[in-house]
N, C-alpha and C positions, 0 to 999 in steps of 0.2 A: 504493500500500500504506500503510495507516494503522497506528496503534499496536496496534490489535487484531490485525492480521495479524502483526505482530512477535511479539506474545504467543503466537499460535498456532504460530509457528515455533520457539519456545523448546524444546519437547520434542526436536526434531531437533538443535538446538544443544546441549542438555544431553547427549544420547546421544553426540554427537561428542566433547564434552569428557571424558565418562567414559572412552570408549575411548582417547583420547589420554593421559589421566592415568594409565591403567593400564599403559601401555607402559613397558618397562624403560629406564632412563637414569640420568643423574647425580642428578636430583631424587629418584627412587625409592631409589637407593643411599644417599643422604645420610639420608633419612627413616628407612629401615629400620635403619641403623647407629645413628643417634641414639636412636631409640625403644628399641632392644634394650639399649643401654648406659646410657642416662639415664632411661628410662621415658617415660611420656606427656608429663609436664611438660617434660622435656628436649627433646622433639621439637617442641614448640610454636614456639619461636623459629626453628627451621630451616624449618618449614612457612610461617610468616609471612614470613620473608625471601625464600623462593622465590616466594611469591605477590606480594610487593611488587615484585620484579623483573619478574614476568610482567605486572603491571598497568602498570608504566612502559613496557615494550615495546609494550603495546597502545595506550597514548596516543601513543607515538612513531610507531606505524604509522598511526594516524588523522591525525596531523599531517604525514605524508609523510616524516618523518625516517628511519623504518625502511627505506623504499624506497631512500633515498639510501645508507644503510649497506649494504643488500643489493646495490646496483648498483655500489658502489665496491670495486674489487679490493683497494686498500690497507686501507680500513676493515674489510672482511670478513676479510682476512688478519690484521690486528692483533688483532681481537676473537677470532678463532679461536685464535691463538697464546696470547693472554692467558688465555682460557678453558681451553685444553688444559694450559697450565703450572699453572694453579691446581688443576685436577683432579689433576695429577701431584703437586703439593704435598700435597693432602689424602690421596692414596693413600700417599705416603711416610710421612706422619704416622701414618696408620693402621697401616702395617707396623711403624713404630718402637714404637708403643704395644702391638703384639702381644708384644714382648719388651722391656719397660721396664727391666729390669735383672736381674742374676743374682748369686746369692750361693752360693758353693760348688757351682756347676754347676746349681743349682736356680733356677727362675724366682722372682723377687721380685714380689709383687703390689703395685702402686701404686694406692691407692684413687682412685676418680674423684671430683672435686669435685662437690658438689651443684649442680644448675642453679638459678639464681635470677635476680633482677632486675638483678644486677650485670654485671660485664664479661663473664662467661661467657655470659650471655643474649644480649648484644649481639654477641659474637663469633660465636655460632651463627647469629644473625639475619643478620649480615654475610656469613658463608660462603654461606648460602642465596641472598642477594641477588646476590652476585658470580657464583655459579655460573649463575644465570639471566641476568643482564645481560651476561655475557661470552660468551654463546653466540650467535653470529651466525645460527645456524639458526632461533632463535626469531624473529628479525627476518623472515627469509624466510617462516616459517610464518605469522606475523601478517598479512603483506600478502597472503597467499593465502587465509587462513582466514576472516577477518572480513568481507571484501566479499561473501561468499556469503550473509551474513545481514543485510546493511545495504541496505535498499531505496534505489533511486536517488532517490526523492523525500524521503528523510529526511536530516537533517544528519549528516555522516559522523562528526565528532568526538564529538558527544553520544551518538549511537547506539552507536558503538564503545565509548565509556566505560561505557555502561549494560551492554552485553553482556559487557565485560571484568569489570565488577563482579560480574555474575552468575556468570561462569566462576570468578573468584577465590573467591567464597563457596562454590560447589559443590566446588571442589577442596580448600578448607580443610576442609570437612566430610568429604570422602572420605579425605584424607591423615591427618587427626586420628583418624578412625575406625580406619584402618590402624595408626596409632601406638598407639592404645589397646589394640588386639588384641595387637600385638607387645609392648607395655609390660607386659601382664599376665604375660608369661613373663620379665620382666626379671631376677628373681632367678636363674633358670636361665642366662640369657645372661651374667650377671655372674660366674658361677663362673670362676675363673682360667683353667682349661683351655679352657672354651667361649669365654670372652672373647678369648683369644689367637687361637683359630681364626676367630672372627667378624671380628676386626681384620685377620687375614691375608687372608681371603676378600674383605671389603669393600675393603681396600687394593688387592688385585689387580684388582678390578672397576673401581675409580676410576682406577688406573694405565692399564688397558686403554682406558677411555673417554677419558682424557687423551691417550694416544698416538694414538687414532683421530681425535680432534678436531684435533690438530696436523697429522697426516699427510694426512688426506683433503681433497679439494677440496670444491667446492660440492656 
């Protein structure tokens, strides 16, 4: 199989990526909450952080390291606990922001800081990267998914890196498109009552995902 054959296999690869990206999970929960509360620009670092983590896992899979992680009971457990605890932290933080303070029994609105190139940008990027890197199921997914599209006569690392770059580019377009749609209704989402409900719902989802990641096995 030559490069032309790989190119002809890209539509099937792209379809698989779209279907996988559309599935609910921590990444989708983070992007939706960030886009709703911070708008399109606020969701950009979260998306980039998630995709950076995904690309790192792809390279680790092609180098054989992801296989070692998936095969090691200790490494898999450590990553699962770290990832689950981090999701629990994000869920608790969302719940706390649902009721930031009260004055005379009435909720007090705490304005959200604007997203920018400073610490808040890198914090959002880091949250996305950690959520992706601390998920051992991504390692198991990578070592099962990419070999289906890497021909036996092609270099594993280079071909996987190319396919992963294509996946990252495609997911960035999809996720930023979703963020743009959600961000257009940002003014409605940022109403105090709506924002509190959104924080409560997204916090509950993140808590549930964190508990599931910690509790479930392979």
